[in-house]
Structures are given as structure tokens and as C-alpha cells.
C-alpha positions in Angstrom: 148.0 9.6 276.5 149.8 12.6 275.0 152.2 10.5 272.9 149.3 8.5 271.4 147.5 11.7 270.6 150.6 13.2 268.9 151.0 10.1 266.8 147.3 10.3 265.7 147.8 14.0 264.8 150.9 13.2 262.9 149.2 10.4 261.0 146.3 12.7 260.2 148.7 15.3 258.8 150.4 12.7 256.7 147.1 11.5 255.3 146.0 15.0 254.5 149.3 15.7 252.8 149.0 12.5 250.8 145.5 13.6 249.7 146.7 17.0 248.7 149.6 15.5 246.7 147.2 13.1 245.1 144.7 15.9 244.2 147.5 18.0 242.7 149.0 15.0 240.9 152.4 15.7 242.4 154.6 12.7 242.9 157.2 12.4 245.7 160.5 10.7 245.5 163.7 10.1 247.5 167.2 9.2 246.2 169.9 8.2 248.7 173.2 9.2 247.1 175.3 6.9 249.2 173.3 3.7 248.6 171.8 4.7 245.2 168.4 3.6 246.5 165.2 5.3 245.2 161.7 5.5 246.7 158.6 6.5 244.7 155.2 7.1 246.0 152.1 5.8 244.2 151.6 9.2 242.3 155.1 8.9 240.8 154.1 5.4 239.4 150.9 6.9 238.0 152.8 9.9 236.5 155.3 7.5 234.8 152.5 4.9 234.0 154.7 2.1 235.3 151.8 0.0 236.4 153.8 -0.8 239.6 153.1 0.1 243.3 156.4 -0.7 245.0 158.0 2.2 246.8 161.5 0.9 246.1 162.6 1.5 242.5 165.9 1.6 240.6 167.4 4.6 238.9 166.5 2.9 235.6 162.8 3.6 236.3 163.7 7.3 236.0 166.5 7.5 233.4 164.9 4.8 231.3 161.7 6.8 230.9 163.3 10.2 230.0 163.2 11.2 226.4 166.5 10.3 224.6 167.0 14.0 223.7 166.7 15.1 227.3 168.3 12.2 229.2 171.9 13.4 229.2 171.0 16.9 230.2 168.7 15.7 233.1 171.4 13.3 234.4 174.1 16.1 234.2 171.9 18.5 236.1 171.4 15.9 238.9 175.1 15.2 239.1 175.9 18.9 239.2 173.5 19.4 242.1 175.2 16.6 244.0 178.7 17.9 243.3 177.8 21.4 244.2 175.9 20.3 247.3 172.9 22.2 245.9 169.3 21.7 245.6 168.1 20.0 242.3 165.9 21.5 239.6 165.2 20.3 236.1 162.6 20.0 233.4 162.4 17.3 230.8 160.2 15.0 228.7 159.4 11.4 229.5 158.0 8.7 227.2 155.3 6.6 228.8 155.1 2.9 227.8 152.2 3.7 225.4 154.4 6.2 223.6 152.8 9.3 225.0 155.2 12.1 225.6 154.8 14.2 228.7 156.6 17.2 230.1 157.7 17.0 233.8 159.2 19.5 236.2 161.3 18.1 239.1 162.5 19.8 242.2 164.4 18.3 245.2 166.1 19.5 248.4 169.4 18.0 249.6 169.1 16.4 253.0 172.0 15.0 255.0 171.8 12.8 258.2 173.4 9.7 259.7 172.1 7.5 256.9 173.9 9.7 254.3 173.0 12.3 251.7 169.4 12.1 250.4 167.5 14.2 247.9 163.8 14.4 248.6 161.8 15.8 245.7 158.6 16.2 243.9 157.5 16.0 240.2 154.5 17.1 238.4 153.1 17.1 234.9 153.5 20.5 233.1 152.5 19.3 229.6 149.5 21.5 229.4 151.5 24.6 230.4 154.3 23.8 228.0 152.0 23.2 225.0 150.1 26.4 225.8 153.4 28.3 226.0 154.5 26.7 222.7 151.2 27.7 221.1 151.5 31.2 222.4 155.1 31.3 221.1 153.9 30.0 217.7 151.1 32.5 217.6 153.6 35.3 218.5 155.9 34.1 215.7 153.0 34.0 213.3 151.8 37.4 214.4 155.3 38.8 214.0 155.6 37.2 210.5 152.2 38.7 209.6 153.4 42.1 210.9 156.5 41.9 208.7 154.4 40.8 205.7 151.9 43.6 206.4 154.7 46.1 206.6 156.2 44.8 203.4 152.7 44.8 201.7 152.0 48.3 203.0 155.4 49.4 201.6 154.6 47.8 198.2 151.1 49.4 198.1 152.7 52.8 199.0 155.3 52.3 196.3 152.6 51.3 193.7 150.5 54.3 194.7 153.5 56.6 194.0 155.0 55.0 190.9 154.0 54.2 187.3 153.4 50.5 186.8 154.9 50.4 183.3 158.2 52.5 183.6 158.7 52.2 187.3 159.2 56.0 187.4 157.4 58.2 190.0 153.9 59.1 188.9 152.0 62.4 188.8 150.9 61.9 192.4 154.5 61.5 193.6 155.7 64.4 191.4 153.1 66.7 192.9 154.2 65.7 196.4 157.9 66.3 195.5 157.1 69.5 193.8 155.3 70.9 196.9 158.3 70.0 199.1 160.8 71.7 196.8 158.6 74.7 196.0 158.1 75.5 199.7 161.8 76.2 199.9 162.0 79.5 198.1 165.7 79.7 198.5 166.4 77.0 195.9 166.4 77.4 192.1 163.8 75.2 190.6 163.2 74.1 187.0 160.8 71.8 185.2 161.5 70.1 181.8 158.2 69.1 180.4 158.7 66.3 177.8 156.2 64.9 175.3 157.0 62.2 172.7 156.2 63.3 169.2 153.7 61.3 167.2 153.5 58.6 169.8 149.9 57.8 168.8 151.2 56.8 165.4 153.5 54.2 167.0 150.5 52.6 168.8 148.4 52.8 165.6 151.0 51.4 163.2 153.2 49.1 165.3 150.7 48.1 168.1 150.4 48.8 171.8 153.2 46.4 172.7 155.6 48.5 170.7 154.2 51.6 172.4 155.0 50.1 175.8 158.5 49.4 174.7 158.9 53.0 173.5 157.6 54.4 176.8 160.0 52.2 178.9 162.9 53.1 176.7 162.1 56.8 176.8 161.9 56.6 180.6 165.3 55.0 180.7 166.8 57.6 178.3 165.4 60.5 180.2 166.6 59.1 183.6 170.1 58.5 182.2 170.3 62.1 181.0 169.2 63.7 184.3 171.9 64.7 187.0 171.7 63.5 190.6 169.8 66.6 191.7 167.0 65.7 189.2 163.7 64.0 189.8 162.0 62.2 186.8 158.3 61.3 186.7 155.8 60.0 184.1 152.7 62.2 184.2 150.6 59.9 182.1 150.4 58.8 178.4 153.6 59.9 176.6 154.2 62.8 178.9 157.2 63.0 181.3 158.6 65.7 183.6 162.1 66.4 185.0 162.3 68.4 188.2 165.7 70.0 188.8 166.5 71.8 192.1 169.5 74.1 192.8 170.9 73.8 189.2 173.9 75.8 188.1 172.7 77.8 185.2 170.2 78.0 182.3 173.0 76.6 180.1 172.8 73.5 182.3 169.1 73.2 181.7 169.6 73.6 177.9 172.3 70.9 178.0 170.1 68.4 179.8 167.2 69.1 177.5 169.2 68.8 174.3 170.8 65.6 175.5 167.3 64.1 175.9 166.3 65.2 172.4 169.5 63.6 171.0 168.9 60.4 172.8 165.3 60.1 171.5 166.4 60.6 167.9 168.4 57.4 168.2 165.1 55.5 168.0 163.9 52.4 169.8 164.4 48.8 168.8 161.3 46.6 168.7 161.9 43.1 167.4 163.6 43.5 164.2 162.4 47.1 163.6 163.8 50.4 164.6 161.0 52.7 165.7 161.8 56.4 165.0 160.8 58.7 167.8 161.5 62.3 168.9 160.7 64.6 171.8 159.5 68.1 172.3 160.5 69.8 175.6 159.3 72.9 177.4 161.5 74.4 180.1 160.4 76.8 182.9 162.5 77.9 185.9 162.4 80.2 188.9 165.1 81.7 191.1 164.2 82.8 194.7 160.6 83.3 193.9 157.3 81.4 194.0 157.1 78.3 191.9 153.3 78.0 191.9 152.9 78.5 188.1 156.0 76.6 187.1 154.2 73.5 185.8 151.7 75.5 183.8 154.6 77.6 182.4 156.5 74.5 181.3 153.4 73.3 179.6 153.1 76.5 177.7 156.7 76.2 176.6 156.1 72.6 175.5 153.1 73.7 173.5 155.2 76.3 171.8 157.9 73.6 171.0 155.2 71.4 169.3 153.8 74.4 167.4 157.3 75.3 166.2 157.7 71.9 164.5 158.4 69.5 167.4 161.7 67.7 168.1 163.0 70.8 169.9 163.4 72.7 173.2 161.6 75.9 174.1 162.1 78.0 177.2 159.2 79.8 178.8 159.2 83.6 178.6 156.7 86.3 179.9 156.0 87.1 176.2 154.9 83.5 175.7 152.6 83.8 178.7 151.0 86.9 177.1 150.5 85.0 173.8 148.9 82.1 175.6 146.6 84.5 177.5 145.5 86.0 174.2 145.0 82.6 172.7 142.9 81.5 175.7 140.7 84.6 175.3 140.3 83.9 171.6 139.5 80.3 172.3 136.8 81.2 174.9 135.4 83.8 172.5 135.4 81.3 169.6 133.6 78.7 171.8 130.8 81.2 172.4 130.9 82.1 168.8 130.2 78.5 167.8 127.2 78.5 170.1 125.9 81.7 168.6 126.4 80.7 164.9 128.9 83.4 164.3 130.9 81.1 162.0 129.7 81.4 158.4 130.6 80.0 155.0 132.4 81.9 152.2 132.4 80.2 148.8 135.1 79.8 146.2 133.8 78.5 142.9 135.3 75.6 140.9 135.0 75.6 137.1 135.1 72.9 134.4 138.6 73.3 132.8 137.1 73.2 129.3 133.6 74.6 129.4 134.7 77.2 132.1 131.3 76.8 133.7 130.8 76.6 137.5 130.6 72.9 138.4 131.2 73.2 142.1 132.2 75.4 145.0 134.2 75.0 148.2 132.8 76.3 151.5 135.5 78.1 153.5 135.1 79.0 157.2 134.9 82.6 158.2 134.3 84.1 161.7 131.7 86.9 161.6 133.2 88.5 164.8 130.8 91.1 166.4 133.6 93.6 167.0 136.3 92.7 164.5 134.2 91.9 161.4 135.0 89.0 159.1 138.0 87.0 160.3 140.1 84.7 158.1 140.9 81.1 159.3 144.5 82.2 160.2 142.9 84.0 163.1 141.2 81.1 164.7 141.8 77.7 163.0 144.9 76.7 164.9 143.4 77.8 168.2 140.2 75.8 167.6 142.4 72.8 166.6 144.4 73.1 169.9 141.1 73.1 171.8 139.8 70.1 170.0 137.0 72.1 168.4 137.5 71.4 164.7 134.7 68.9 164.6 132.3 71.6 166.0 133.6 74.1 163.4 132.9 71.5 160.7 129.4 71.0 161.9 128.8 74.8 162.2 130.0 75.4 158.6 127.9 72.5 157.3 124.8 74.0 159.0 125.6 77.4 157.4 126.0 75.8 153.9 122.6 74.0 154.3 120.9 77.3 155.3 122.5 79.2 152.4 121.6 76.5 149.9 118.0 76.5 151.2 117.8 80.3 150.5 119.2 79.8 147.0 116.8 76.9 146.2 113.8 79.1 147.2 115.0 81.6 144.6 115.1 78.9 142.0 118.9 79.1 141.4 120.9 76.3 139.9 123.3 75.3 142.7 126.4 73.1 142.0 127.9 70.6 144.3 129.4 72.2 147.5 132.5 70.8 149.1 132.8 71.1 152.9 136.1 70.6 154.7 136.0 67.7 157.2 138.5 67.1 159.9 139.7 63.6 160.8 138.2 63.9 164.2 134.8 64.5 162.7 135.2 61.8 160.2 136.0 59.3 162.9 133.0 60.3 165.1 130.7 57.2 165.3 127.7 59.4 165.5 128.4 61.3 162.3 126.0 59.4 160.1 123.2 59.9 162.7 124.0 63.6 162.9 123.8 63.9 159.1 120.5 62.0 158.9 119.0 64.4 161.4 119.9 67.3 159.0 118.0 65.6 156.2 120.8 66.2 153.7 119.6 65.9 150.1 121.6 63.3 148.2 124.2 64.4 145.6 124.6 68.0 146.7 127.6 67.8 149.0 131.2 66.6 149.1 133.3 66.1 152.2 136.9 67.0 151.8 139.4 65.3 154.1 141.0 68.3 155.6 143.6 67.0 158.1 146.5 64.6 157.6 144.9 61.2 157.2 147.1 58.1 156.9 144.9 56.4 154.4 146.9 53.2 154.3 146.2 52.7 158.0 142.7 54.0 158.0 140.6 52.8 160.9 137.6 50.6 160.5 135.3 53.2 162.1 136.4 55.9 159.6 136.0 53.5 156.7 132.5 52.6 158.0 131.6 56.3 158.1 132.9 56.8 154.5 130.6 54.0 153.3 127.7 55.5 155.2 128.3 58.9 153.6 128.4 57.4 150.1 125.1 55.6 150.9 123.6 59.0 151.8 124.8 60.5 148.4 127.7 62.5 149.9 130.9 62.4 147.9 134.3 62.0 149.3 137.2 64.2 148.1 140.9 64.0 149.1 142.4 67.4 149.7 146.1 68.4 149.2 146.9 65.2 147.2 150.6 64.9 146.6 151.6 66.3 149.9 152.8 62.8 151.0 149.8 61.7 153.1 147.7 59.8 150.6 148.8 56.8 148.5 147.5 54.8 145.6 146.6 52.0 148.1 144.7 54.6 150.2 142.8 55.8 147.2 141.8 52.3 146.2 140.6 51.7 149.8 138.3 54.8 150.2 137.5 55.3 146.4 137.0 59.1 146.5 135.0 60.8 143.9 137.6 63.5 143.4 141.1 64.4 144.5 142.5 67.9 144.7 146.2 68.5 143.8 148.1 70.4 146.5 148.6 74.1 145.5 152.3 73.7 146.4 152.5 71.4 143.3 150.4 73.6 141.1 152.2 76.9 141.7 155.6 76.0 140.2 154.2 74.4 136.9 154.7 77.7 135.0 158.4 77.6 135.6 159.3 73.9 136.3 159.1 71.1 133.8 159.5 68.5 136.6 156.5 69.9 138.4 154.5 69.8 135.2 155.4 66.1 134.7 154.4 65.4 138.3 151.0 67.0 137.9 150.5 65.1 134.7 151.3 61.9 136.5 148.7 62.7 139.2 146.1 63.4 136.5 146.8 60.1 134.8 146.5 58.3 138.1 143.1 59.9 138.7 141.9 58.9 135.2 143.2 55.4 135.6 141.2 55.0 138.8 138.1 56.9 137.6 138.7 59.7 140.0 138.1 63.4 139.0 141.0 65.7 139.4 140.8 69.3 140.8 143.7 71.7 140.7 143.7 74.4 143.4 146.0 77.4 143.5 145.2 78.5 140.0 146.6 82.0 140.3 147.1 83.1 136.7 145.6 82.5 133.3 148.9 80.7 132.3 148.2 78.2 135.2 144.8 77.7 133.8 146.0 77.0 130.3 148.7 74.6 131.4 146.4 72.6 133.7 143.9 72.4 130.9 146.5 70.9 128.6 147.7 68.5 131.4 144.2 67.1 131.6 142.8 68.5 134.9 139.0 68.3 135.1 138.3 71.2 137.4 140.1 74.4 138.3 140.0 76.5 141.5 142.0 79.6 142.5 142.1 83.3 142.6 142.3 83.7 138.9 139.0 81.9 138.7 137.3 83.7 141.6 138.1 84.8 145.1 136.0 83.4 148.1 132.8 85.4 148.5 130.0 85.7 151.0 126.7 83.9 150.6 125.0 87.0 149.3 127.7 87.6 146.6 127.5 84.0 145.6 123.8 84.3 145.2 124.4 87.2 142.7 127.0 85.1 140.8 124.6 82.1 140.6 121.8 84.3 139.3 124.0 85.5 136.4 125.8 83.6 133.7 127.6 80.7 135.4 130.4 80.8 132.8 133.7 82.3 134.0 136.4 83.6 131.6 139.8 82.2 132.4 
């Protein structure tokens, strides 16, 4: 009975094993090396989708199903296992009859008995695992590529944040970072060359912004080419650049670098078929074994001095310069409060008819009624107010003073001639100017606005031209001051159609000794008459000036031989008396 029971137990184990193999979809195979016979179980046929059930198969069942790209390798691995008397292991693709490609893994043990050498193995489908692994690998590759792209993008963003988009130079942010790094090391000499392009706005206004961009890029290249290896160049914004030099040799080296930049700029910049003329002003400040905290501010002071001294030059910072700027700042602050307190008043210089010698007008001139220093001339405050951008406010303050004085004179029943008020270009270009004047209820035909600053009348902006039209509609005349100084042209006169033009005193003064100057003044008078524009000669310092100008045909005379500027109270007395002045 025992043998029968053992046989049943054995068969039970075999059935269980078959069920387990079937459930796991693992196929079992045998390959007798000596006879080249192969046996497959049913699961092998199902894995290979042969549609057969026979246990006996030929090697072509296996090799014929393997993917052409894997066939040679799989066969070689089986031959190597046989030759080496080793177990067999391989992984390959098969192609089922319907064209479906599957990935298989095959393992076999070498078994040797009286029948010969046999490999008994198993195979199973690992397609899902392979595809998942491939997907994970692909995702990893994608992730790595994205990481590289992100790193590159981050680097590009960081570069863009630290560099100027137009010139490619480091920007103000990068400069400040570099400056902090170098200034923290007090052992090094440190210098800043502060560079500003002269009259860059005119390039934009006359040649266009595309030309301006070309100038900026060319200037950046010139500056960078002139700076030694220990230099750092940055664009601070607009037409402003800085050069940061560390551990330089001497002040002579700084001077050499700065002058080289000035010379390069004077070569001009080619734009299309035009050569754009440019120049640069440079302020230089340096420290040696001391704090560099104020270095940038000091280089700016030196730059400002270079521009005040005529531009196209190099200026070095000195303690004296700092003291001057400190005084100017104090004056500027005091002047600002003075504007708020109506401390700026009008003095008046009369203008007389060249023939009748009667007063036909007067020019209002700015004075500062300083609480401690008394009446101050424009030389004490005009340039400071200009540097602070306060000329328009000064113009407005003087206009208010003129209207107040005129109101007092009107109440006294005095005959008041036209009053000319100096007007800066910044005020004339203010879009709100007509509205401001309407709020003052200016009576028509009592005022003239003199264009005080340099105005390129041939390139006058539409906004300025619109304001001039609005002024004329309000009964306010336009006069061109300093005519003949090279800023106004015949085309400009035709465009704005001023009521009067005033000949520059620098042309009037020499007429008593220079025939050429007399001819020039006569030509200006003739231009005025041809265009129907009145001509005023200022700078009439002697009676001989007055006689010559009368003969040359000037309509109106103004100068010290006629009358000095006087206060509103003194002008009131003059208006109350005979208005004819002997000259």
C-alpha cells in the first residue's frame, strides 16, 4: 500500500506544481543537447501563441519566434552555457504570430544523466516590467533634461537680472554687488570713473531712438575697450556708465584711462550714412586704504563739475569740491523753501522806443529777497535752481509777482506797458501751462514770454508748438531772447512766428568799434522787418550804442544806459512820472 500512496502523493505534488506554474504563467521547457530534442509544456505554447499542444517541439519553434535583433545574441548565450557547462540565463524579445512583441526572461539548469546532457528551464513574460522600466528611464531622462533646461534658464534669468539688455554690460544692480565686494576689502585701492554722454538727448530727438541705441552700444564698446583687465564696466541707466578699478597703479593711470575714453568718444558713431558726433564728461574719485562708502557720490560730484566746466572733459574729486557741493545743496534747499514762501520777486528793466524814447515795455528779472542776505542777483541762485530742475517753478513765481505788482499799479491808475517774462524751455513744454495761465486770469495783451533757454527751434516739439499757439490765443506774445547766438534760425522764426526778437548783447556790445558787427546787426534788423517781427537790442551800455542802433533800424532799446533794473516800488515812481527817457 505504501508505494501506491507515494505515487498518489507524487502526482498530487505534480498537479499542484502545474497549477502554480499555470497561475504564474511560467512555461517549462527541456532541451536535450545530445539528441537536440525539445519539450514544451502547454504554458510555453500559450506564451509563444503557437496554437499547438504537443510537448515535442523543434528548436525552430524557439529560434523562429525570437526577434531578429535578439536572435543571434540569445543563441550565442545558450551555446556559451553549453560550452562552459554552466546554467543558462537570457532575456530577449519574441514576435507572436499576430505581430505582438513580448519580452521574455529564460532560466535553465544543466542536468546530466545516462540519457545525456539536458537543460531544464522556465520562461516568463516580463513585458510589463520592461515597459515600466523603460517608462521610468524615459521619465528620468526627461526629468534630467528638464533639470538641465531649468539650470540653463535660471542662469539666463540670473544673467538678465545682472546685465543691461541693450549693451550687454553689467547693470546698476551688478555694479552695486561688485562695489560692495571690493569696498569691503579696505586694503585695495579703489576708483570710480563716472561717465555721462554729452547731449545724448539731442541724438534721440534729432536722429531717433534707433540712433540713440547705436550710440549707447558703441559707447559701451569704446569704454570696455579702454579699461584694463582690473576694471569693471557697468551701465547705470540712460546714457550713464561707470568704470570700477581696483588696485590701480597711480592717479596718472586713472587720468590716462579717462582721457582715452574721451578721445574715443570724439571719433563719433556711424549710423547709416551719418556720423553722429558725441562726447563724454567723466568724473573720477578714488580711495587708498580707507572707506569707499562715499566713492560713488564723490564721482558724481566730479562728473557734475566736468559738465559745468564745459563738458567733454575729465574732473577729479577733491575735498574742496565736496565743500562746494555742500554749500550748493544748502542754497538749493533754502531756495526751495524760498519759492514756497514767495521770496523771489521781480525787478524791472524798461525798454524804450528807439525814436520816441518813451517806455514801451519792460523785462521782469528774477531777484531773491533773502531774509538774511538781502536782494540776491541771479548769479547766486539761477544755476543751482537749474541743476535742481526748479526753473519752471521760478518762472511761475516771477509771473505771480509780476501780476501782483501790475495789479497794484493798475489800482493807482498808472499806464503800464507790456511786461516780458523769461520762460524756460521746461516750462514752455509743460502740457499743463495753458491751464495754469487760465487759472491766473491773465488779461490779454499785457505779457510777453521770452524763450530763455537754448531752444532748437528747427526741431521744436509738437507739445511746445501747441503751447505757443495756446499762449497767442490768450493774448500773450512770444519773444525770442538772445537771437544771433546760434540757436534760432529763419526756419524756426517762421515756425513759431514770434512778436519780437531780442538781439544778443554779445552782438550789440562791439558795434561801436566793429564794422562787421554793425553789418551783422543791420542784417538781423532787416530779417525782422522782412518777417514783420519787432527787433529789440539789449546791452545798450552807452549813448553811442543807442545812436548807432537807432540808425541801424532797431525798434526798441534796453540796457544800462537806458535804465538799470529796479524794484517794483521804484518802477511805480518811474511810471507815475514822465515816461520819456533821455538817451
